[in-house]
C-alpha positions as CSV (number, residue, x, y, z in Angstrom):
1,M,0.0,0.0,0.0
2,S,1.4,3.4,-1.0
3,D,1.9,6.3,1.4
4,K,-0.9,8.2,-0.4
5,E,-3.3,5.2,0.1
6,V,-2.5,5.0,3.8
7,E,-3.0,8.8,4.2
8,T,-6.3,8.5,2.2
9,R,-7.6,5.6,4.4
10,I,-6.7,7.5,7.5
11,L,-8.2,10.8,6.4
12,E,-11.4,9.2,5.1
13,G,-11.9,7.1,8.2
14,Q,-12.4,3.9,6.1
15,L,-11.5,1.8,9.1
16,S,-13.9,1.3,12.0
17,F,-13.2,0.7,15.7
18,N,-14.1,-3.0,15.4
19,D,-12.2,-3.9,12.3
20,G,-10.2,-6.9,13.4
21,A,-11.0,-6.3,17.1
22,G,-11.4,-9.4,19.1
23,E,-9.4,-11.6,16.7
24,G,-7.0,-14.0,18.2
25,P,-6.8,-15.4,21.7
26,A,-6.9,-12.9,24.6
27,G,-3.6,-12.7,26.5
28,H,-1.4,-13.4,23.5
29,S,0.6,-10.7,21.8
30,A,1.6,-10.3,18.2
31,A,5.0,-9.2,17.2
32,P,6.7,-7.0,19.8
33,L,6.5,-3.2,19.3
34,D,9.5,-1.0,19.6
35,G,9.5,2.4,21.3
36,V,8.7,4.3,18.2
37,D,5.7,2.1,17.4
38,R,4.4,2.6,21.0
39,S,4.9,6.4,20.7
40,I,3.0,6.5,17.4
41,I,0.1,4.5,18.9
42,A,0.1,6.7,22.0
43,E,-0.1,9.9,19.8
44,L,-2.8,8.4,17.7
45,R,-4.8,7.4,20.7
46,R,-4.6,11.0,22.0
47,D,-5.5,12.5,18.6
48,G,-6.5,10.2,15.7
49,R,-6.7,13.3,13.4
50,I,-3.1,14.3,13.9
51,S,-1.3,15.1,10.7
52,M,1.5,12.7,9.5
53,R,3.9,15.6,9.7
54,T,3.1,16.5,13.3
55,L,3.1,12.8,14.2
56,A,6.6,12.4,12.7
57,E,7.8,15.5,14.6
58,R,6.5,14.3,17.9
59,V,8.0,10.8,17.6
60,H,11.2,12.1,16.1
61,V,11.2,10.1,12.8
62,S,10.7,11.0,9.2
63,R,7.2,11.3,7.7
64,A,8.0,8.4,5.4
65,N,9.0,6.3,8.4
66,V,5.6,7.2,10.1
67,Y,3.7,6.1,7.0
68,A,5.6,2.9,6.7
69,R,5.1,2.1,10.4
70,I,1.4,2.9,10.4
71,T,1.0,0.7,7.3
72,R,2.8,-2.1,9.0
73,L,0.8,-1.7,12.2
74,M,-2.4,-1.7,10.2
75,D,-1.4,-4.8,8.2
76,A,-0.4,-6.6,11.4
77,G,-3.8,-5.8,12.9
78,V,-2.3,-3.7,15.7
79,I,-4.1,-0.6,14.6
80,T,-7.6,-1.8,13.8
81,G,-9.2,1.5,12.9
82,F,-9.6,5.2,13.6
83,T,-12.7,6.6,15.3
84,A,-14.2,9.5,17.1
85,R,-14.8,9.4,20.8
86,V,-18.3,10.4,21.5
87,A,-19.8,11.7,24.8
88,P,-22.8,9.4,25.2
89,H,-24.9,11.8,27.2
90,R,-24.4,14.6,24.6
91,A,-25.2,12.1,21.9
92,G,-28.6,11.3,23.4
93,L,-27.5,8.1,25.2
94,G,-28.1,9.2,28.8
95,T,-28.5,5.7,30.3
96,S,-25.6,3.3,30.5
97,A,-25.5,-0.1,32.1
98,Y,-23.3,-3.2,32.3
99,V,-25.3,-6.3,31.7
100,S,-23.8,-9.7,32.7
101,L,-25.1,-12.7,30.9
102,T,-25.0,-16.3,31.9
103,I,-25.1,-18.5,28.8
104,E,-25.5,-22.1,28.0
105,Q,-22.2,-24.0,27.4
106,N,-21.1,-23.9,23.8
107,S,-23.5,-21.1,22.8
108,W,-20.8,-18.3,22.7
109,R,-20.7,-18.0,18.9
110,A,-24.4,-17.8,18.5
111,V,-24.9,-15.4,21.4
112,S,-21.9,-13.3,20.1
113,A,-23.4,-13.1,16.7
114,R,-26.8,-11.9,18.0
115,L,-25.2,-9.3,20.4
116,R,-23.3,-7.8,17.5
117,E,-26.7,-7.1,15.9
118,T,-28.5,-5.9,19.0
119,P,-29.1,-2.1,19.0
120,Y,-27.4,-0.1,21.8
121,V,-24.9,-2.9,22.7
122,E,-21.7,-0.9,22.5
123,H,-19.2,-3.6,23.6
124,F,-19.2,-7.1,25.0
125,S,-16.7,-9.7,26.2
126,L,-16.5,-13.4,27.0
127,L,-15.4,-13.8,30.6
128,G,-14.1,-16.4,33.0
129,G,-15.7,-16.2,36.4
130,D,-19.1,-15.9,37.8
131,Y,-20.6,-14.6,34.6
132,D,-20.0,-15.6,31.0
133,V,-20.5,-12.4,29.1
134,L,-20.3,-8.7,30.1
135,A,-22.0,-6.2,27.8
136,L,-21.9,-2.4,27.9
137,V,-25.3,-1.1,26.8
138,R,-26.0,2.6,26.2
139,T,-29.6,3.8,25.6
140,P,-31.5,7.1,25.5
141,D,-33.5,6.2,28.7
142,N,-34.5,3.6,31.2
143,A,-37.5,2.4,29.2
144,T,-35.2,1.6,26.2
145,L,-32.7,-0.1,28.5
146,R,-35.5,-2.3,29.9
147,H,-36.6,-3.2,26.3
148,V,-33.0,-4.1,25.3
149,V,-32.3,-6.2,28.3
150,L,-35.7,-7.9,28.9
151,E,-36.8,-8.3,25.3
152,L,-33.8,-8.4,23.1
153,I,-30.9,-9.8,25.1
154,Q,-32.9,-12.2,27.2
155,D,-34.6,-13.5,24.0
156,I,-31.3,-14.6,22.5
157,P,-31.2,-18.4,22.3
158,G,-28.5,-19.6,24.7
159,V,-28.9,-16.8,27.3
160,R,-30.0,-18.3,30.6
161,A,-29.9,-15.2,32.8
162,T,-28.9,-11.5,33.0
163,R,-27.9,-9.1,35.7
164,T,-27.8,-5.3,35.1
165,W,-25.7,-2.6,36.8
166,L,-26.6,1.0,36.1
167,V,-23.6,3.3,35.5
168,F,-23.8,6.6,37.4
169,E,-20.5,8.1,36.3
170,E,-17.6,7.2,34.0
171,A,-14.0,8.1,33.5
172,R,-11.2,7.1,31.2
173,G,-8.0,5.5,32.6
174,A,-4.5,6.1,31.3
175,G,-4.5,2.8,29.3
176,A,-1.4,1.0,28.2
177,E,1.7,2.9,27.1
């Protein structure tokens, strides 16, 4: 892929947050990243709209090197997309909840496929522990949350039980370096 194609893909936002996300087993890393790769990722996490010139200046490498590294990181599935961070309350999603699911053994694939299609389910994970799945659900109001949990999620074949925790306040952590 040429530098211009990479720049075009980045500027046009042709990648989404979930492109490639969740692929591969959890807890296993791909190829190790060096300090420059980590710096590039950190800068992109802070500002996904940063220009390649500014990014190159901040990580102290040439623009061509930044393009090459971003292409390599995208091809390796390390960078899976570029997205905007949205304030849920300001976007009309004032009710957030974590919903745990207990599912039948061997139903993960079917449940996962249905959760991907369920409106208002922002994120979900397969867990080890007391619950099998944890989903983050964001809705406009409590009535919609009730509908999503009691009528959409609990209606998924393989879901045995759910438990819902309302979110009162959220904050972002520092994340990995």
